[in-house]
N, C-alpha and C positions, 0 to 999 in steps of 0.2 A: 581523498583516500588514494594513496598510490598503490601500484600493482603489488608491491612487496607486502604492504600492510594488508591489502585485501587477501593475499595468499595466506598470510599469517592468521587473519581472522577466520578464514575457512577451515584451516587446520585446527585452530583453537575451538571453533564451533563443533567440529567433528569429535574432538576430545570430550567437550562438554556433553554432546549428545549421547555418547556411549554410556554416560552415567545417569541417563534419564530415569531409569527405574530403580536406581539405588536409593533406598530410603524414601520412596514416594509415599508410602503409607505410614511412615514413622518419622515425623518431623524432628523428633528429639535425637535421632540417631547420628546426625551429622551437624556440626556447628553448635556454638554456644546457645543460639537462639532458634535452633531448628533449621528447616530447609524450606525454600519456596521453589515450586516447579513452574517454570516459565515456558510458555509456548508462543513463539513469534515467527514472523516471516524470516526467511534466510537473509543474512547480511543486513539486518535491520536494527542493529544496535552496535555501539562501540563496546566491544568485549572488555576493554580496559575499565569501563565503568562498572561492569559486573565485579571485577576483582576489587575495585575501590569500595563498592557497596559491601562486599563480604568482609573486607578489612575493617570498615567503619562500624558495622553492625553485628558481626559474628554470625550472620545468617548465610547459610550455604545456598547458592543459586544453582539449580539443575536446569539446564537450558536445552530446549529442543526446538526444531524448526519445521515449518510447513510451507507449501508453495502457493496455495490458494485459500481464500476464505471458506470455500465449500469443503475442502479437505479438513481444515481446522474444525469446522462445525461438526462434521461426521465423527471426528476423533473425540471431541469434547462430549458430544451427545452420547456416544457409546461407552465413554469412560468417566462417568460421574465421580466427582471427588478425587480426581487425579491431578488436576492443574489448579494452580493458585492465581495465575495471571495470564491473560491472552490479549492479543492486539488486533481485534477484528476491524473491518471497515464499516462505515455508516449503516448500510442496508442490512448487514449481518448482525450488527448490534441490535437494530430494531427487531429483527427476527428472533434473536436469542432472548430479548426482553419479553416478547410476546409468548415465548414458550417456557418462560420462567427458568431460564438457564443461567442467569447471572444474579449476583448479589447486589443489593444497594451498598454504596460506598459510604463509609463514615468519614465525612470530610473534615471532622475535627482532627483526624490523624494525618491530614494532608494540607498543612498550612501553606505549602508552596502552590496550592491551587490558585492563589491570588495572582500568580504570574501568567495564568492563561488569559488571553485577551477576550473581552466580552463578545466580540464577533464570532468567536469559536465556541460559545456556550449557547444553551437553549436552542439547539438545532433540532431538526425534525426527528432524528433517530433517538434523541434523549432530551425532550423538551423541558423537563423539570430538573435536568442535571443531577440525576439520582444514581446512574449506573456506570458512568464513564468519565474518563479524564482524557482530553485530546492529546494525541501523541505527535502526529505529523499530518500534513495535508498537501494537496497538490492538484494537478490537472492531468488530463490525457491529451496528447497531441502527436505531432509528426516531427521526427528528427530526420534531417536529410543532408546529403553532401552537396553543398552549395557550389562546388566546382564542377559537378557533373549535372546537377539539376539547374539549368540556367533560367528557367521560367520563374515567375513569381509564385511562391507556394503559400496559398492562403485558404485552401479548401480541401475537404476530404476527397474531392473528386480526383485529385492527382493519383490517389492510390488505385484508381480504376483505369488510369490511362494506359492503353496497350503499349505505348512506347517504353513503359517501365516494366514490361513483362519480365518476370524472374529477378526483379530488382526491389521487391517489396517484402518486408517482414511484417506479419500481423500477430496480434495477441492470441495465444492459446487460452482464451478466457471467455466464457459464455457471455457474461454481462458486458464486458468491455468491448468485445468485437461486434456484437449485435448492436450495442449502443452507437458505435461509430456509423454503422449502416443506417440506423434509424435517424440519427441527427443529419446525416448527408441527405436524406430524403425529406427533411423538414419535420420529422416527428419527434415526440418526446422520447428520451432514452428510458423512460419508465412506462412506455406504452403497454397497454394490455389489450389493444385492438388487434384481433387476430389477422385482419387484412393487412395492417401496417407491418406486423411482425413477419408475415409471409413475404411481403415485398422486400423487407430488409434481408430476409433469408435468400431470396432469389438473387438479389444483387451480390451477396457474398459468394454465392455459388458461381456466378459469372466471373467474379474477380479472382477466384482461386487459381486460374491459369497464370496470373501475374505474381502469385505469392510463392516465394522460394526461400527455404525448402519446405514450407508448410507453416503451420502455426507454432510459435515458440513463446517462451516467457523469459526467464533469466538469461538464456543464451544470447538474447539480442544485444546485451551489453558488449560482450567480447566481439561479436560478429560485426557490429557497427563500428567499434573501435578499429577493427582490422579492415574496414572498407569492403565487407562482403555483400553489401547491397547499397542502393542509393537512398532508399526511404524505409522508414519503419515507424510503427506505432509504438509509443513508449509512455510510461509515466514520467512526469516532469522531473522528479528526482533522479531517475535513471538517465534522463537526457543530460542533466547537469554533470553527472559522473562521466558519461560517455564523452561529452565535449571536452571535459577536463583531461581525460586520459588519452584522447586521440590526437594525432598530428594532422588529421584531416580538417577541412573547413566545414564543420558540421554546425547546423543551426536547428533551433526548435521553435515551433509555432503551435498555437491553439487555433484551429480553423475557424473561419468566420461564421460557419453554421452553428457553432457552439460545441460544447464537449461536456465531459464529466468533471465536476469539482468534487473531489473525494476527501474524506476524513478518516483517518485511522485513530483509534483510541484504545486506552487500556481499560479492561474490564476484569472483574473477578468472577469466575464461574461459580455456580451454585454448589454449595457444600465444599468449597475450597478448604483443604486441610490446614492452611495457614493464612487466614484472611488478614490478620494483623501484620504478618510479614510482607504480604502483597501490598498492603497500604503503605508500609514503610518504603518499599521499592518504588511505588508510584511517586511518593513525595520526594524521594531521592532523584528520580528522573526529571521532576519538574522544578528542581532547584535551578536557578538561572545559569550558573556556571556549568553544571552537569548537562543541562539541556543544550547549551551552546556547544560544548564538546561533542555531544551526540549528533547534533544537526550538521556540524562541520564534517563529521565522519560519514554520515549517511548521505547527505546531499539533498534531502527533501526540505520542504518549507516547514517552519516551526509555528505553532499557534502560541508559543510562549513568548509574550511580548518583552519580558525582561531579558530573555536570551537573545531575541532579535536585536535589542538595543546594543548588545555586546558584539554582534557580528560586524565584519568589515563592510564599509559602504559599498564596495563592489558587489558583495553578496546581497545586501539589502536592496540595492537598486537594480538587481538583475530581473528583468521583466519575464524571463522564463520561469524563474522560481517564485516571483511575487508579481503576478500579472496585474494590470490595471483593473479598476472597477468596471470599465467598459467591457473588457474581455470576460471577467467573472460573471457579469450580469447575463451573459449568453450561455452560461454553464448551468447544469443541473446536478443535484445530489441524487445518487441512487436511493431508491426506497425499496423496502421489502415488498415483493410481488405476491406473497402469500401463495394461494393455490394457482394463481396465474403464471407462476414460474414454469408450470408444465408446458405452456406455450413456447417458452424459450428453450426448455429442454428438448422438446420435439424438434424445433427448428435447428437447434445445434447438432443434434444427432444426424439430421439430413445433410447439414453443411459439412460436417466432418467426414461423412462417409461418401459424399458425392464425388 
């Protein structure tokens, strides 16, 4: 995705967002076959595909965006019956299923589900494949300027190295940032051990003096493209985008201690106004050609094996986007922490205010 296309996407997204509440409760008001209200992360779909879907089906797509799973959860929880399709991550899907916030999917309406690889089905957050259809997946790692960072980068420890003070960007994300600290210390990123979480917290507090300008999320892309820091924690898809857009010698690695292997999927919230329309959109996005077009735009890794076969060899063989089994075996999938999330919330409050 080039810069001009990205700018156009953001403008188009803003236009689509302004119409969010138009017809939300009356799906027959717009479009021959009604409206679907889609809630997704920012810049996480090729908006040209939305236009194509509308043209093919007569269904109007009202599109709005969020920045974190937690914000999405709160919005969906407090506005039942407003959204038809959302794109949560693994642990959030597990939480929403437990709280009866999502509908079971009628897979008879999604014949293109056959394109999803078996290794992306029957995972811990949806073991019976009842509630979700995989959308994208990836890892968390470190992107760095190889012309300025001369040493071998293979560990989370480098983010704590004082010689890189004010040259590190970290996630403004409770699970991701605490997970990095936990894995660095040799613990599970799903730890519910209070002592381990406190140790991870204390290490992040020590590290904050090296973090400039603080914790960020989407801003990391432009900042690393422009060379505003030497190192940053990023999601793998963002790393691919950053490296493609920057003239700097940037590289991406998954540290040897292991990391997060994450999955985002499409789910239908409970009491969705247009469940049939949402299932049509899921099927449309899992079509091989459409999925290929989408993943080329977004830059993340696809669970759609039919789409993967259509990608250029350069993409398929990119170890940053599609790591080896050896690397992935060291990674963990986030799980829903339930009431133990309070341990993370309390630690995060102290980290952010310290």
